[in-house]
C-alpha positions in Angstrom: 0.0 0.0 0.0 2.9 2.4 0.5 3.9 5.0 2.9 0.4 6.7 3.0 -0.8 3.9 5.2 1.3 5.2 8.2 0.2 8.7 7.5 3.7 9.8 6.5 4.1 12.1 3.5 5.6 10.2 0.5 9.3 10.8 0.0 10.0 13.6 -2.5 11.1 12.0 -5.7 14.3 13.3 -7.1 16.8 12.2 -9.6 20.0 14.0 -10.3 20.8 15.8 -13.5 22.5 13.6 -16.0 26.4 14.2 -16.1 26.3 15.1 -19.8 23.6 17.8 -19.2 26.3 20.5 -19.0 27.2 23.4 -21.2 29.9 23.3 -22.6 29.5 19.5 -22.9 32.5 17.7 -21.3 35.1 15.8 -23.4 34.3 12.6 -21.7 31.4 11.4 -19.5 31.2 8.0 -17.9 28.0 7.8 -15.7 27.3 5.2 -13.2 27.1 4.4 -9.5 25.1 6.1 -6.7 24.7 9.9 -6.6 26.2 12.0 -3.9 23.9 14.2 -1.7 24.9 17.5 -0.3 23.6 17.8 3.2 24.1 19.9 6.3 27.1 17.6 7.2 28.9 18.3 3.9 32.3 19.8 4.1 34.4 21.2 1.3 37.9 19.8 1.7 40.9 21.5 0.1 44.4 20.9 -0.2 46.6 23.1 1.9 47.2 25.8 -0.8 46.0 29.3 -1.0 44.6 28.9 -4.7 42.7 25.7 -3.8 41.2 27.2 -0.6 40.1 30.3 -2.8 38.3 28.0 -5.1 36.7 26.1 -2.2 35.6 29.4 -0.6 34.1 30.4 -3.9 32.1 27.1 -4.2 30.9 27.5 -0.6 29.8 31.0 -1.3 27.8 29.8 -4.3 26.1 26.9 -2.4 25.4 28.4 1.0 22.4 30.9 0.2 20.3 28.2 -1.6 21.2 25.1 0.5 21.2 27.0 3.9 24.1 24.7 5.0 27.4 25.9 6.6 29.6 23.9 4.2 32.9 24.7 6.1 36.0 24.9 4.0 38.7 22.7 5.6 41.9 21.0 5.0 41.0 18.0 7.2 38.3 15.2 7.1 37.1 12.9 4.4 33.9 12.7 2.3 32.0 15.7 1.1 33.4 17.8 -1.8 37.1 17.4 -2.2 39.2 19.8 -4.4 42.7 18.7 -5.1 45.6 19.6 -7.2 47.6 16.7 -8.7 49.8 16.0 -11.7 47.8 14.5 -14.6 46.6 14.8 -18.1 44.7 17.9 -17.4 46.5 20.7 -19.0 46.2 24.2 -17.5 42.5 24.3 -17.5 41.2 20.7 -17.5 39.9 18.7 -14.6 38.5 15.3 -13.6 35.2 15.1 -11.5 34.4 11.9 -9.7 31.1 11.5 -8.0 29.7 8.7 -5.9 27.7 8.0 -2.7 30.6 9.1 -0.4 31.4 12.4 -2.1 32.6 14.4 -5.1 36.2 14.9 -6.0 37.4 17.4 -8.5 41.1 16.9 -9.4 43.2 19.3 -11.6 46.8 20.2 -12.3 46.2 23.9 -11.5 43.5 26.2 -9.9 41.9 27.3 -13.1 41.1 23.5 -13.8 39.6 23.3 -10.3 37.4 26.3 -10.9 36.2 25.1 -14.2 35.4 21.7 -12.5 33.4 23.7 -9.9 31.3 25.3 -12.7 30.5 21.8 -14.0 29.5 20.6 -10.5 27.3 23.8 -10.2 25.5 22.8 -13.5 25.0 19.2 -12.2 22.9 20.6 -9.3 19.3 21.8 -9.6 18.8 25.2 -11.1 17.5 26.5 -7.8 21.0 26.2 -6.4 21.6 29.7 -8.1 19.0 31.4 -5.9 20.0 33.7 -3.1 17.5 32.3 -0.6 17.0 28.9 0.9 15.4 26.3 -1.3 14.1 22.8 -0.6 16.6 20.8 -2.5 17.5 17.9 -2.4 21.0 18.5 -3.8 22.0 15.5 -5.7 25.0 15.0 -7.9 24.8 12.1 -10.4 27.4 9.3 -10.0 30.2 8.7 -12.4 33.3 10.4 -13.9 33.8 13.4 -16.1 37.2 14.0 -17.8 37.5 17.3 -19.4 40.0 19.6 -21.2 39.3 22.6 -23.6 39.7 22.5 -27.3 41.1 25.9 -27.5 43.1 28.1 -25.1 41.3 31.3 -26.2 37.5 31.5 -25.2 36.8 35.1 -25.1 34.1 37.6 -24.8 34.5 41.2 -25.7 32.6 44.0 -24.0 32.4 47.4 -25.6 32.3 50.0 -22.8 33.1 52.9 -25.2 29.7 53.3 -27.1 27.8 53.0 -23.8 29.8 53.1 -20.5 29.3 50.3 -18.0 30.3 50.6 -14.3 32.7 48.3 -12.5 29.9 46.4 -10.9 28.1 45.9 -14.3 31.4 44.5 -15.6 31.7 42.3 -12.6 28.2 41.0 -13.2 29.1 40.1 -16.8 32.3 38.4 -15.7 30.3 36.1 -13.3 28.1 35.1 -16.1 31.1 34.4 -18.4 32.7 32.2 -15.7 29.8 29.9 -15.5 30.5 28.7 -19.1 34.3 28.5 -18.7 35.1 31.6 -20.8 38.7 32.7 -20.0 39.4 36.0 -21.7 37.6 39.3 -21.1 38.4 41.7 -24.0 37.5 45.3 -22.9 37.1 47.8 -25.8 38.2 50.9 -23.8 38.3 53.5 -26.5 36.3 54.6 -29.6 34.9 57.7 -31.4 32.2 58.1 -28.7 34.3 57.6 -25.5 37.7 57.0 -23.9 37.2 54.9 -20.8 40.6 54.5 -19.1 42.5 57.1 -17.1 45.9 57.9 -18.6 47.9 60.1 -16.3 50.2 61.6 -19.0 47.2 62.5 -21.1 44.4 63.4 -18.5 42.0 64.9 -20.9 41.5 61.5 -22.7 39.3 60.4 -19.7 37.9 63.7 -18.4 36.9 65.1 -21.7 37.0 62.2 -24.1 35.2 60.0 -21.7 32.5 62.6 -20.8 29.8 61.3 -23.2 28.4 58.2 -25.1 26.2 57.3 -27.9 23.1 59.4 -27.7 24.8 62.1 -25.7 24.6 60.5 -22.1 27.0 61.4 -19.5 29.5 58.6 -20.3 32.2 57.8 -17.7 35.6 56.3 -17.4 37.6 53.8 -15.2 40.2 55.3 -12.9 43.3 53.2 -12.6 42.0 51.7 -9.3 38.7 50.9 -11.1 40.5 49.1 -13.9 42.7 47.2 -11.4 39.6 46.1 -9.5 38.1 44.7 -12.8 41.3 42.9 -13.5 41.5 41.5 -10.0 37.9 40.3 -10.1 38.3 38.8 -13.5 41.4 37.0 -12.2 39.5 35.5 -9.3 37.1 34.0 -11.9 40.2 32.8 -14.0 39.6 35.3 -16.8 42.4 37.3 -18.2 41.6 40.9 -19.2 42.7 41.9 -22.7 42.5 45.7 -23.0 41.9 47.4 -26.4 42.8 50.8 -27.4 41.6 51.1 -31.0 43.8 52.8 -33.5 44.5 54.5 -35.9 40.8 54.8 -36.6 38.0 54.9 -34.0 39.8 57.7 -32.4 37.6 60.7 -32.4 37.3 60.9 -28.5 41.2 61.1 -28.4 41.3 63.6 -31.2 38.6 65.8 -29.5 40.7 65.7 -26.3 44.0 66.8 -27.8 44.1 69.1 -30.9 47.9 68.2 -31.5 46.9 64.6 -32.4 45.0 65.9 -35.5 47.0 66.6 -38.8 45.4 70.2 -39.0 46.0 70.9 -35.3 42.2 71.5 -34.8 40.2 69.3 -32.4 37.0 68.0 -33.7 33.9 68.1 -31.5 32.9 65.1 -29.3 30.8 62.5 -31.2 27.8 60.7 -30.0 26.5 59.2 -33.2 27.1 55.5 -34.5 28.9 56.1 -37.9 32.3 54.5 -38.3 35.4 55.1 -40.3 35.7 58.9 -40.3 38.5 59.4 -37.7 42.2 58.8 -37.8 45.4 59.6 -35.8 47.8 61.7 -37.7 50.3 59.0 -38.9 53.0 61.5 -40.1 53.4 63.4 -36.7 56.0 62.3 -34.1 53.6 63.3 -31.2 51.3 60.6 -32.4 53.8 58.0 -31.4 54.7 59.7 -28.1 50.9 59.6 -27.4 50.7 55.9 -28.3 53.9 54.9 -26.3 52.5 56.7 -23.2 49.1 55.0 -23.5 50.5 51.6 -24.1 53.1 52.1 -21.3 50.5 53.1 -18.6 47.9 50.4 -19.8 50.5 47.6 -19.9 51.6 48.4 -16.3 48.0 48.0 -15.1 47.5 44.7 -17.1 49.1 41.6 -15.7 47.9 39.5 -18.7 49.9 38.7 -21.8 47.9 40.6 -24.4 47.2 44.2 -25.5 44.8 44.8 -28.4 45.6 47.7 -30.7 42.3 47.5 -32.8 43.2 48.5 -36.4 39.7 48.0 -37.9 37.7 50.3 -40.1 40.6 52.8 -40.6 38.9 54.1 -43.7 40.3 57.5 -43.2 43.9 56.3 -43.2 45.6 55.5 -46.5 46.9 51.9 -46.9 50.4 53.3 -46.9 49.8 55.3 -43.8 48.1 52.3 -42.1 51.1 50.1 -42.8 53.6 52.7 -41.6 51.6 53.3 -38.4 51.4 49.5 -37.6 55.1 49.1 -38.3 55.8 51.8 -35.5 53.1 50.9 -33.1 53.5 47.0 -32.8 57.0 47.2 -31.5 55.8 49.6 -28.7 53.6 46.7 -27.4 56.6 44.3 -27.2 58.6 47.1 -25.5 56.3 47.1 -22.6 56.2 43.3 -22.3 52.9 42.5 -24.1 51.8 40.5 -27.2 50.0 42.3 -30.0 46.4 41.5 -30.7 44.6 43.4 -33.7 41.5 43.0 -35.8 42.1 41.0 -38.9 42.8 44.2 -40.9 46.2 44.0 -39.3 47.1 41.2 -41.7 47.0 44.0 -44.4 50.1 45.4 -42.8 52.9 43.1 -41.5 51.9 41.5 -38.1 54.9 41.1 -35.9 56.1 37.6 -34.8 53.7 36.2 -32.2 50.9 38.6 -33.1 47.1 37.4 -33.0 44.6 38.6 -35.6 40.9 38.5 -34.7 38.8 37.8 -37.7 35.5 39.5 -37.7 34.3 38.9 -41.3 31.2 37.2 -42.6 30.6 33.9 -44.4 30.4 36.0 -47.7 33.4 38.2 -47.0 35.5 38.3 -50.2 37.8 35.3 -50.9 40.6 37.8 -51.3 40.1 39.3 -47.8 39.9 35.7 -46.3 43.0 34.7 -48.2 44.9 37.6 -46.7 44.1 36.4 -43.3 44.7 32.8 -44.1 48.1 33.7 -45.6 49.1 35.4 -42.3 48.0 32.3 -40.5 50.1 30.1 -42.7 53.0 32.6 -42.0 52.7 32.0 -38.1 50.1 34.7 -37.1 47.5 33.1 -34.7 43.8 33.6 -35.5 41.0 34.4 -33.1 37.6 33.8 -34.8 34.8 36.3 -34.2 32.8 36.0 -37.4 30.2 38.8 -37.2 27.4 36.8 -38.8 27.9 34.0 -36.4 29.0 35.3 -32.9 28.6 39.1 -32.7 26.3 39.1 -29.8 24.9 42.5 -30.7 23.3 41.2 -33.9 19.6 40.9 -33.8 18.1 37.4 -33.4 15.1 38.3 -35.8 13.8 41.3 -37.4 11.6 41.8 -34.4 14.4 41.9 -31.9 14.1 45.3 -30.0 17.9 45.7 -29.4 20.9 45.3 -31.5 22.0 45.8 -35.1 21.6 43.8 -38.3 24.4 44.9 -40.6 25.9 41.4 -40.5 22.5 39.8 -40.9 20.1 38.2 -38.4 21.8 35.6 -36.1 19.4 33.1 -34.5 20.7 30.6 -31.9 21.2 27.7 -34.3 23.3 29.9 -36.7 25.6 31.1 -33.9 26.3 27.5 -32.8 26.4 25.6 -36.1 29.9 26.1 -37.5 33.3 24.6 -36.8 36.1 27.0 -35.9 38.7 24.4 -37.0 37.6 24.5 -40.6 35.9 28.0 -40.8 38.5 30.0 -42.6 39.6 28.4 -45.9 43.5 28.0 -46.3 44.1 28.7 -42.6 45.9 25.7 -40.9 43.8 24.4 -38.0 46.9 24.7 -35.8 46.7 28.6 -36.3 43.3 28.8 -34.8 43.8 30.0 -31.1 40.0 30.0 -30.4 36.9 32.0 -30.5 35.6 35.3 -29.0 32.1 36.7 -28.9 32.1 40.5 -29.2 29.2 42.6 -27.7 29.2 46.1 -29.3 26.9 48.5 -27.4 25.6 51.2 -29.8 22.0 50.1 -28.8 22.8 48.6 -25.3 23.0 50.7 -22.2 22.2 48.5 -19.2 23.0 45.0 -17.9 19.6 43.7 -18.9 20.4 44.6 -22.5 23.7 42.8 -22.5 22.1 39.7 -20.9 19.3 39.5 -23.4 21.7 39.7 -26.3 24.2 37.3 -24.8 21.9 34.6 -23.6 21.5 32.0 -25.1 24.1 32.6 -27.8 27.2 33.0 -25.4 26.7 29.6 -24.1 27.1 28.2 -27.7 30.2 30.1 -28.3 31.6 28.8 -25.0 30.9 25.3 -26.2 32.6 25.9 -29.6 35.7 27.0 -27.7 35.8 24.3 -25.0 34.2 21.1 -26.3 35.9 18.5 -28.7 34.8 18.9 -32.4 33.4 15.3 -32.3 30.7 16.4 -29.6 29.4 19.2 -31.9 25.8 18.4 -32.6 22.9 21.0 -32.7 20.2 18.4 -31.9 21.9 17.4 -28.7 23.0 20.9 -27.8 19.6 22.5 -28.1 18.3 20.1 -25.4 21.1 20.8 -23.1 20.7 24.5 -23.8 17.0 24.4 -22.9 17.9 23.1 -19.5 20.0 26.2 -18.8 16.8 28.5 -19.0 15.8 27.7 -15.4 19.3 28.4 -14.2 19.2 31.9 -15.9 15.8 32.7 -14.4 17.2 31.7 -11.0 20.1 34.1 -11.6 17.8 36.9 -12.7 19.0 36.9 -16.4 16.4 37.9 -18.9 17.2 35.8 -22.0 15.9 35.5 -25.5 13.4 32.5 -25.7 14.4 31.3 -29.1 11.7 29.2 -30.9 14.5 27.0 -32.1 15.2 25.7 -28.6 12.7 23.5 -26.7 12.7 25.5 -23.4 
């Protein structure tokens, strides 16, 4: 007759989420055995290292509000959740997750791998784990083993803070959302025609005047050096590397308006709050231009612990080809002078990329064969390629003609289109070994608040993350859309307003 005879309530039926119901899908999943249940007795055991303890504290901070459990982080005791560093076939970012009745163990060679393993564990728990108040549970983790390493080392997201300014807290919110999907690069587009967003001590008017407005004429804003360092610190705590961009020689009206001497005619143009592109250029023939660039790169490099510094280089329509080549020949060595590696938009391949430089391709499927070949030739010659095809993974493109936000110059980009391509074979003539990874840019001409960013990023960002992380053999839209649909409840719990694409069985 069952439990009802005794008057007791029937036990709450619960089955754990399958081990492969994760985005990005893991490289290898071997389900089996009993699940582990997180209870009030669960402890988070860590190795006696500062980095492991930091990841353990992050996990506890995630789990405490929704479970209501104490979840002490300790270097002693068995069972529970164990985070451990050990030598193994993990690479810098891979991990192994073992789950069974007695506990969950995440093993990695480095703290970034532990952190990515924690993101997987997080997705194996019910979506309600993301809420900031106590939820009923139960908190089950399916039994079995996951072995996981990323396909590419560059899994990026770019945020344009120049067209519309976003505060430190808004950037931190986006960083947390990126971390959930194992994104490891935050490319910050810090300067453009409409705004200069980073304080430079040697050229103070760049920020105070050049940063004073934005698209549509709003108040703009800029990051003090302390603000920028806080973004870098917070990103690092989520195992993201900040890649700052100062776009040049075009997209420079905010700088030209701030300092008349940067203009060939010595006359400063007015501040600009529109959305046209291609009309501005630094004065390539003036020595002061290179004093300016040297100062900016020096100060920005000193604030940036990461390896890379992005010098833009796109849409320099007001700069002659000859001047563009001359400019890049002088500017690229300045990046190396201050210990950084050059990244530029793929137009850099029309000049001579320095050894070790990376080119970020933002063309379309129907970009001319000639332009694609120029990039592929650079790739064959040793230039690394980051893929950001605009009609695939520009997150500011409209989903459909009815999308209230975004632009459509690269076409309409529904969820399937943004996912259904292979970075390894996308660019004809480019060796697969030259592809460093993928990056999803978010331009903000029409986006002015966090909810706007989130609506355009989700669900497409999750697909870009999977393209960057998961093995090519796992790539399958039919399977992906089911896993993606399961993320919807998690986004709702996190307060993320996302586009409910009719292509996905939410």
